[in-house]
N, C-alpha and C positions, 0 to 999 in steps of 0.2 A: 839355351838348349831346350827349355820348356816349350817355347813358342815353335821351335823347329819340330819337336815331336808332335805337337798339336797339328801343325800344317801337314807334315808328312803322314801322320796317322790318319787324318781326314781324307787326304788324297788316296791313301791305300784303301780305306773303307769304300770310297766312291768307285775306285777302279775295280775293287773286288766285286761290288754289286754289278758292275758292267759285265762281268763274266758269268752271271747267273743265267741259266738256260733260256728263260723267257725273254731276256734282253739280248743275250749273245747270239741266239739263232737268227735274229734279224739283221745283225751287222757282220756276221761271220765272213761272208764272201768278199766284203770290202777289205778285210784284213788279210785273209789267205786267198789271194786272187787265183791261185792255181788249183783250188779245190774243185773237183768235178762231181763229187757225189751229190745226189739230190737230197733234199731235206727229209725225205721219207726213209732213207737207207739207214742201216745199222751203223755204217761208217760215220755218217754225218752226226747222228744222235750220240754215238760214243765219244766223238771228239768234242762236241759241245758239252756233254756231261763231264768229260775229263777236265775241260777248261773250267768248269764250275768248281771243281776241287781246288784248282789254282786260285780262283776268285775267293773261295772261302779262306784259303791261307792268307791272302792279302787282307781280308776283313779281320781275321784274327790278329795279325801282326799290327794292323792299324789300331785296333781296339787296345792292344797292349801298350802301344806307344801313347795313345791318348790317356789311358788309365795311369800310366807311369808319370806322365806330365801332370796329371791332375792330383793324384794322391800318393805317388811314389816318392821315396827319399831322393834328394838330389845326388846322393852317392851312387844310386843305381842308374842314373841317366846315361852316363858314358857307355855302360854295357848295352843298353837298348840302342844307342846310336851305332855302336859297332855291329850289332846284329843287323840293323837296317843297311848299313854300308856294305856288309858282306852279302846280304841278300840282293842288293842292287847290282853288285859286281857278278856274283856267281849265278844268280837267278834272273838277272836282268840283261846286263850288257852282253855277256857271253852267249846266252841262248838267242838273243835277238840278232846278234851278228851272225850266228850260225844259220838262223832262218833266212836271213838276207842272202847269205852265201849259197844256200841250197836252192834259192831261186823261187820258192813258192810262197813267199810272204811279200806283202806290199812294201816295197823298198822305202817309200816316203814315210809311211806310217811307222815302220820299225826304226827308221833313222831318227824320227821324232822321239820314239820311246828311248832309244839309246841316249839321246841328248838329255831327256828327263832323268834317266838313271845317273848320268854323269853329274848333273846339277845336284842331285841328292847326295851322291858320293862326295863330291868336292865340298859342298856346304857342310856336310856332317863331319868330315875330317877337319875342316877349318874350325868348327866349333869345339872339337876335342883338343885343340892346341892350347 
């Protein structure tokens, strides 16, 4: 479980950094292919900034997973794994499927994200057995 939390935590931190505005604004249109607002508009800036808060959430959860794996008691590990599994299902699979269904997200990119979420969920649940 310790190694799993290290790996998932590191991936979360890296993914979270990817959503920081100075990085995200350059890749934004590849992910949300239907977005028409130019980079100078309030709409574009607001969505990029909102996604930054999502990125900071990922960084925080990743840091907690890494810290728990490093210095936490093994008795607390299952709780962190369950939090990550729940986040992947509720904050990962469900919204990504919704974005695909709505038609304004890059289907290939978000299908890849869903596959990633499912790998984290299944591996986490298997570790808890």
